[in-house]
N, C-alpha and C positions, 0 to 999 in steps of 0.2 A: 684426392680419392675418388674413384668411380666404382660403385657397387662394392665398396669396402676392399678394393684392390690397392695395395700400396704402390707408390711410385717406385719403379724398378729400373735399374741401369744395367744394360748388357755391355760388357767390355770385351773386345776381340783384338788381341794382338795379332798382327800379320806382317809378313814380308814376302814378296814374290809368290803370291798365292793365286795367280790369275786362273789356274785350272780349277780351283776349289771355292774361292770366295763367294761366287754367285750361288752355289749350292747351299753354303752356310747361311747367307743372308736370306735366300728364299725360304729356308726352313724356319728362320726367325720371324720373318714377315707373316708366315702362315700360322704362327702360334695363336692359340685361342685366348691369350692374355690381352686385355684391353689396350689398344694402341695409345689411347690418351694417357695411360699410366706407364708408358714404356719409352725409354730412350736407348738407342743402340749406338755405342761409340766404337768405331773401328780405328784402332791406333796403328797406323802404318809405318813400318820401318824404312821409309823412303824406297819403296819398291821400284824396280827397274824393268819389270816384265809386262807392264800394262795393268797391274792390279789396281793402281790408283784410278785409272780411267773407269774401270768397272765399278769401283766404290762410288765414284762421283755420279755415275748414272743412278744409283740407288739414292744418293743424297738428294738428287734433283727430283726424284719421284716421291720420296717418303720423308716428311718433315721430321720424323723422329730418328732418322739415321744421320749420323755426323761422322766426319773423318777428322782425326787428329794426327799430328806429325810426331814421329819418334825418331829424332835425329841420331840417337845413339844405337838404333836399329834392333837391339836385342830385347828378348821377351820381358825380363823383369822391369826394364825401364818403361816399356809399353804398359804393363799392368799398373804401375804406379802413376803414370800419366792419366790413365783411364780412371783410376780410383779418385784421384784428386779432382778430376773434372766432373765426375758423376754426381748427379743430383738425387739419385734414388736412396731410399732407406734400406733397400735390398740391392745387392750387387751380384750379378751372375757373370762368372768368367767363362767365356766360350772360346772354342778353338776354330780357326779358319779351315782346318783340315777335316771338319766334321759336319754332320747334318743332324738335326734334332727332330724328334717326334713332336707333333703339334701341341701336345699337352705338357711338354718338357718343363717350361717355365712355371705354368700354373701348378703342376704337381710339386715342383721344388718349393714354391712359396707355401703351398698347403702343408707339406710335411715339416717345413721349417717352423711354422707356427704350432702345429699340432703336437710335435715332439719336443718343442722348445730347444731345438738344435741350433748350433752356431754356423754350421755348414752342412749342406745337403747335396748329394750327388747321386748319379745312377750307374747303370751298367753299360759298358761300352760294347757295342756290337761291331766287331772288326770285320770290315768288308774289303774285298780286293779292289784296288784302284783301277785295275785294268782286267779285261777278260782273258787273262793268260794263266797257264797252269802255275807259273812261278809266283804271280801275284796272289793266287789262291793259297799256295803253300805258305807264303809269308803271313797272310791273314790268319790262317788256321794256327800257325805256330804261336801267334800273339794272344790267342784266346784259349789255348790249350793249357791245362795245369802244368804240363811238363815244360812248356815254353814260358809261361807267365808266373809260375810259382804260386804263392799264396795271395796274389793280388785279386781281390774279389771283384773290383770294378772291371777287370778284364775277363775273368773266368765265369762271373755270374754268381748269384746267390739265390737260394730258394726262399729267403725271408729277409726282412729288413735287419740290418745289423749296424752296430756302432763300430767304426773302423778308424784307421790311422790317417787315411787320405782317400780322396776321390778324384775322379777325372773332372777337371774344370771346377765346378762347385758353385753353390748358391749361398752367399754369405749375408749375415746381418751386417749393416753398415757399422754398427758399434764395435764389431770385431776389430776393424782396422784402427779405430780410435783407441782400442784397448791395448793391442799388441804391436801396432805399427804396420808398416807396409812390407812388400816383398823385398828380400835381400838382393840388392843390385850387384853384389859380388858373384852371385850364382847365375851364370848365363843359361844354365839348365838346372833342373832339380829344384827350382825355387818353390814350386807347389808343395813338394814333399816337406821341405824345410819349414815352410810357412805353417802347414797343417800340424807338424810335430810341435812347433812353437805354440800353436793354438791349443793343442791338447795339454801341453805342459802348463799352460795358463788356466787349465780347468775347462776349456771349451769342449764341445761335443760335436762329433762329425758322424753323420748318418748316411748310410748307403741304402737306397731303396730300389729293389729289382724291377719295379714297373716304370722307372724313369729311364728312358732309352736314348742313347746317343750313338749314331753311326760314325765310325772312324775309318779313314782311308789311309793305310800305311804305304810304305815304299813299294815299288813295283818290281825291282830287280834285286837279286841277291847281293850285288856289289853295293848298291845304295843302302840296303838293309844292314849289311855288315858295318858300313860307315856310321850309320845311325846308332847301332848298338855300341860301337866303339866309343862314340861321344857320350852315350848314356853311361857307359862304364866309367869313363873319366870323371863325369860329374856325379857319380855315386860315391867317390872317394875324395876328390879334390876339395869339396866343400868343408872337409874336416879342418882345412886351413883357416876357415872363416867363422865356423859355427861351433858351439859347444854341444849341441844335441846331435847324437849319432843317428843315422838312418837305421831302419829295422834290419834284422839279420838277413832276410831274403835278398836284400840289395847287395850283400857281400858274398853270397853263395857262389856266383860265377868266379869271383876272385879266389875263393878257397879251392874251387874246382881246378883252376889253372895252376895254382901253387902246389897242388897235390896230384898233378896230372898223371905221373907214373902209376899211381894207385887208383885214382878216381876214374880213369879212362876204362878200366875193366868193368866198372859198374855202369858207366855212362852208355857205352855202346849197346849192351843188351837192352837197356831201358829205352833208348832212342829207337831201336829197331822194333821193339814190342809196341810202343805207342804209334810208330809209323805204320805198322801192319794193321793195327786197329783202325787208324784213320783211313788207310787205303780200302779196307773192307767197308767202312761206313760210307765213304764217298763212292764206292763201287768203281774205283779207278786205281789200277795197280801202279800207275806212274807215281802216286804219292808214296809208295813203299821206297822209292829211290830219292824222291825230292824232299820228303819230310826230314830225313836225317840231316840233309844239307841245311834246310831251313833252321832246324833246331841248333845245328852246329854254328851257323852264322850268328844266331841269337846269343848262344852261350859263350862261344869263344870270343866273339866281338866284345861282349860286355866284360868278360873276364880280362882280356888283354887291355881293354880301356881302363879297367880298375888298376891294373899294374902301372899303366902310364900315368894315372892320376896320382899314385903314390910317388912315382919318380918326379912328377911335376911339383908336388909338395916339397920334396927334398931339394930340388933345384931352385925353386923360388924362395 
């Protein structure tokens, strides 16, 4: 203990994140949390793009940064490797594709104690990964209520609130002792499932609007569509492995696709309405044409992925 700060472990799953891992690690090193009470575990999925060389540079400079190998490559394995290796009484799960305000960790710890929560997270500020109009449209779609639904960590909140899940998360170590580790059958969606399991066990998850994380999504419509397709698959396919269903908002794109002949007549006017408002807000008429595409790639990709998830359950 230093000045009553508990020992804290940051775990960062990553694979082929050369473009972003330095931003992530720099933002962690700049945290106002005492470094004597901090360890940073980067669990690398055998990256092939030079990510490991970047991480090793930080390991050489900062004794509290370590690299661990994830031979199985996927995120749930990395998370569990990190949790098992972590020494801290508090564990913060961070994303390599993100950057964090300098008080991110200290605020998470503060609110974790003050509110007797089991997991604390903040609001995701989605920023374009490149200075292109397409990257801007993608970023806007992920933070707009029409694109993100009722996900408060994406759309923001005017006040602290108890929620079903948060981005990343700051956990009490005892949580993992109580309900176990992340489900390694879920190559995606493992955070949602874990937090739903936590709530089912009586745990409390708190979102605080003044805890800020910057997230950098895909830069092209093609990669954005693929990402949403995979998200859709993993919103449904976990039903094969788990008893706890995800919340209704995760199935709305599936319902939209299944009722397309009817729902499209409501969808198009709404998409155009919100796109017009965004174009006026941004003072750029190009968004009137790009935002309907961004929203469509988001919703159709997720919805089609959900159907593929159902097919995958039947086939497997």
